[in-house]
C-alpha positions as CSV (number, residue, x, y, z in Angstrom):
1,M,-221.5,16.5,-107.3
2,I,-224.2,17.0,-110.0
3,Y,-222.5,14.5,-112.3
4,I,-222.3,11.9,-109.6
5,C,-226.0,12.3,-108.8
6,C,-226.9,12.1,-112.5
7,A,-224.8,8.9,-112.9
8,Y,-226.4,7.4,-109.8
9,L,-229.9,8.1,-111.0
10,A,-229.1,6.7,-114.4
11,I,-227.7,3.5,-113.0
12,I,-230.5,3.0,-110.4
13,N,-233.2,3.6,-112.9
14,I,-231.7,1.1,-115.4
15,V,-231.4,-1.5,-112.6
16,T,-235.0,-0.8,-111.5
17,F,-236.3,-1.1,-115.1
18,I,-234.6,-4.5,-115.4
19,V,-235.9,-5.7,-112.1
20,Y,-239.5,-4.6,-112.8
21,A,-239.3,-6.2,-116.3
22,R,-238.4,-9.5,-114.7
23,E,-241.2,-9.0,-112.2
24,A,-243.6,-9.1,-115.2
25,K,-242.4,-12.7,-116.0
26,P,-243.1,-15.9,-114.0
27,S,-239.8,-15.4,-112.0
28,R,-240.8,-13.3,-109.0
29,I,-238.6,-10.6,-107.4
30,P,-238.6,-10.1,-103.6
31,F,-240.8,-7.3,-102.4
32,V,-237.9,-5.5,-100.9
33,F,-236.6,-4.8,-104.4
34,V,-240.1,-4.1,-105.9
35,F,-240.8,-1.4,-103.2
36,G,-237.3,-0.4,-102.3
37,L,-235.8,0.5,-105.7
38,P,-238.3,3.3,-106.5
39,I,-237.7,4.7,-103.0
40,I,-234.0,5.1,-103.5
41,G,-234.3,6.9,-106.8
42,G,-235.5,4.3,-109.4
43,S,-239.0,5.5,-109.7
44,F,-238.8,6.5,-113.4
45,G,-237.3,3.1,-114.3
46,A,-240.2,1.5,-112.5
47,I,-242.7,3.7,-114.3
48,L,-241.3,2.8,-117.7
49,A,-241.3,-0.9,-116.9
50,N,-244.9,-0.8,-115.6
51,Y,-245.9,0.8,-118.9
52,C,-243.9,-1.4,-121.2
53,F,-244.4,-4.7,-119.5
54,E,-247.7,-4.2,-117.7
55,T,-246.1,-5.1,-114.4
56,E,-249.1,-4.0,-112.4
57,H,-251.2,-6.8,-113.8
58,R,-249.6,-9.7,-112.0
59,E,-252.1,-12.5,-111.4
60,L,-250.3,-13.8,-108.3
61,R,-250.1,-10.4,-106.7
62,A,-253.4,-8.9,-107.7
63,V,-254.0,-7.7,-104.2
64,Y,-250.9,-5.5,-104.4
65,S,-251.4,-4.3,-108.0
66,K,-253.1,-1.0,-107.1
67,F,-250.3,-0.1,-104.7
68,I,-247.5,-1.1,-107.0
69,A,-249.1,0.8,-109.9
70,F,-249.2,4.0,-107.9
71,I,-246.1,3.8,-105.7
72,P,-243.6,4.6,-108.5
73,P,-245.6,7.7,-109.8
74,I,-246.0,9.0,-106.2
75,L,-242.4,8.5,-105.4
76,F,-241.4,10.1,-108.7
77,F,-243.4,13.3,-107.9
78,V,-242.0,13.3,-104.3
79,Q,-238.5,13.1,-105.7
80,I,-239.2,15.8,-108.3
81,A,-240.6,18.0,-105.4
82,A,-237.5,17.4,-103.3
83,M,-235.2,18.4,-106.2
84,T,-237.3,21.5,-106.8
85,A,-237.2,22.4,-103.2
86,M,-233.4,22.0,-103.2
87,L,-232.9,24.2,-106.3
88,G,-235.6,26.6,-105.3
89,P,-239.2,26.6,-106.6
90,K,-238.9,30.2,-107.9
91,L,-235.8,29.3,-110.0
92,V,-237.4,26.1,-111.4
93,F,-240.9,27.3,-112.2
94,G,-239.6,30.8,-113.2
95,T,-237.1,29.3,-115.6
96,V,-239.7,27.1,-117.3
97,W,-242.4,29.9,-117.5
98,N,-240.0,32.5,-118.7
99,G,-238.5,30.2,-121.3
100,V,-242.0,29.3,-122.6
101,V,-243.2,32.9,-122.7
102,T,-240.0,34.1,-124.3
103,Q,-240.1,31.5,-127.1
104,G,-243.9,31.2,-127.6
105,G,-245.5,34.4,-126.1
106,V,-249.1,34.1,-125.2
107,I,-249.6,31.0,-127.4
108,G,-246.8,29.3,-125.6
109,A,-248.2,30.2,-122.2
110,V,-251.6,28.9,-123.2
111,L,-250.2,25.6,-124.5
112,L,-248.2,25.1,-121.3
113,V,-251.4,25.5,-119.2
114,V,-253.4,23.2,-121.6
115,N,-250.7,20.6,-121.3
116,V,-250.7,20.7,-117.5
117,I,-254.5,20.3,-117.6
118,S,-254.2,17.5,-120.1
119,F,-251.8,15.7,-117.8
120,V,-254.2,16.0,-114.8
121,L,-257.2,14.8,-116.8
122,V,-255.5,11.7,-118.1
123,A,-254.3,11.0,-114.5
124,I,-257.8,11.4,-113.2
125,R,-259.2,9.2,-116.0
126,K,-256.7,6.4,-115.1
127,A,-257.3,6.7,-111.3
128,S,-261.1,6.6,-111.8
129,Y,-261.0,3.0,-113.0
130,Y,-259.8,1.9,-109.6
131,F,-262.7,3.4,-107.8
132,A,-265.6,3.5,-110.2
133,P,-267.1,0.7,-112.5
134,I,-267.7,3.3,-115.2
135,G,-264.5,5.4,-114.8
136,H,-264.7,6.8,-118.3
137,D,-267.8,8.9,-117.2
138,V,-265.7,10.7,-114.6
139,I,-263.7,12.4,-117.5
140,P,-265.9,12.0,-120.6
141,D,-264.3,11.4,-124.0
142,A,-265.8,14.7,-125.2
143,V,-263.7,16.5,-122.6
144,L,-260.5,14.3,-122.7
145,I,-260.0,14.0,-126.5
146,P,-259.7,17.7,-127.3
147,F,-257.2,18.2,-124.5
148,I,-255.2,15.2,-125.7
149,L,-255.1,16.8,-129.2
150,V,-254.1,20.2,-128.0
151,G,-252.1,19.2,-124.9
152,T,-250.4,16.1,-126.3
153,I,-247.1,16.4,-124.4
154,G,-248.9,16.5,-121.0
155,A,-251.2,13.7,-122.0
156,V,-248.4,11.4,-123.1
157,L,-246.3,12.0,-120.0
158,S,-249.4,11.2,-117.9
159,K,-250.1,8.2,-120.0
160,I,-246.7,6.7,-119.4
161,I,-246.4,7.7,-115.7
162,F,-249.8,6.4,-114.8
163,N,-249.9,3.5,-117.4
164,F,-253.0,4.8,-119.1
165,K,-254.4,2.3,-121.6
166,E,-258.0,1.8,-122.8
167,D,-259.5,-0.8,-125.1
168,W,-263.1,-0.2,-126.3
169,S,-263.5,-2.5,-129.3
170,T,-267.3,-2.4,-129.7
171,S,-267.6,-0.2,-132.8
172,A,-265.7,1.5,-135.5
173,R,-265.9,4.8,-133.6
174,K,-264.5,3.2,-130.5
175,G,-261.7,1.7,-132.7
176,V,-260.6,5.2,-133.6
177,Q,-260.8,6.2,-129.9
178,N,-258.7,3.1,-129.0
179,F,-256.0,4.2,-131.5
180,L,-255.9,7.7,-130.1
181,Y,-255.7,6.5,-126.4
182,N,-253.0,4.0,-127.2
183,N,-250.4,4.0,-130.0
184,G,-252.1,6.9,-131.7
185,M,-251.2,9.2,-128.9
186,F,-247.6,8.8,-129.7
187,A,-248.2,9.4,-133.4
188,V,-250.1,12.6,-132.4
189,L,-247.1,13.5,-130.2
190,V,-244.6,13.3,-133.1
191,A,-246.9,15.5,-135.2
192,Y,-247.4,17.9,-132.3
193,I,-243.7,18.3,-131.6
194,A,-243.0,18.8,-135.3
195,L,-245.7,21.5,-135.5
196,L,-244.4,23.3,-132.4
197,A,-240.8,23.2,-133.7
198,W,-241.9,24.7,-137.0
199,F,-244.0,27.4,-135.3
200,F,-241.6,28.5,-132.6
201,C,-238.2,27.8,-134.2
202,F,-238.3,27.7,-138.0
203,R,-241.2,29.9,-138.9
């Protein structure tokens, strides 16, 4: 049964990714697919397509862009919550926490918490731009950047799920910030994972 579910999720997410990728082009996909595919399990494929192809920025459907941008993430978390409820929250969270503490001790526990906070901060920063003209003041750079550097895994997950991208090209300092908030975050992630692997596995 588990293998059937995994195969179904893999197929539906691949199909959703392709559909959302086409939605980013002039050929438009019926709304029944745009809204329906994430509901039946293709939320992660929609998230990846939104990030890779900027599907949420369709000129002809600007009125729906906010909804389409947030429907896949919301459904993704709903589906994760449903799976957690089926398996048992104590089992899921207990396994993650015990694994982190066993491998990393106090440092591992602190890093897990920091990554969760980093995930939330990036999500808030992204959401603030839909509701505030100066959204970057809601979560200032002085707060966000340190959490990105220390909690890179959480930041990158949130960046992909909520399609977080910024472009402030007004100065050299802002250029460095642009790099960190965009492709640089992935470069930091590679270094971060390598450092964690060395610290917890090969030290």
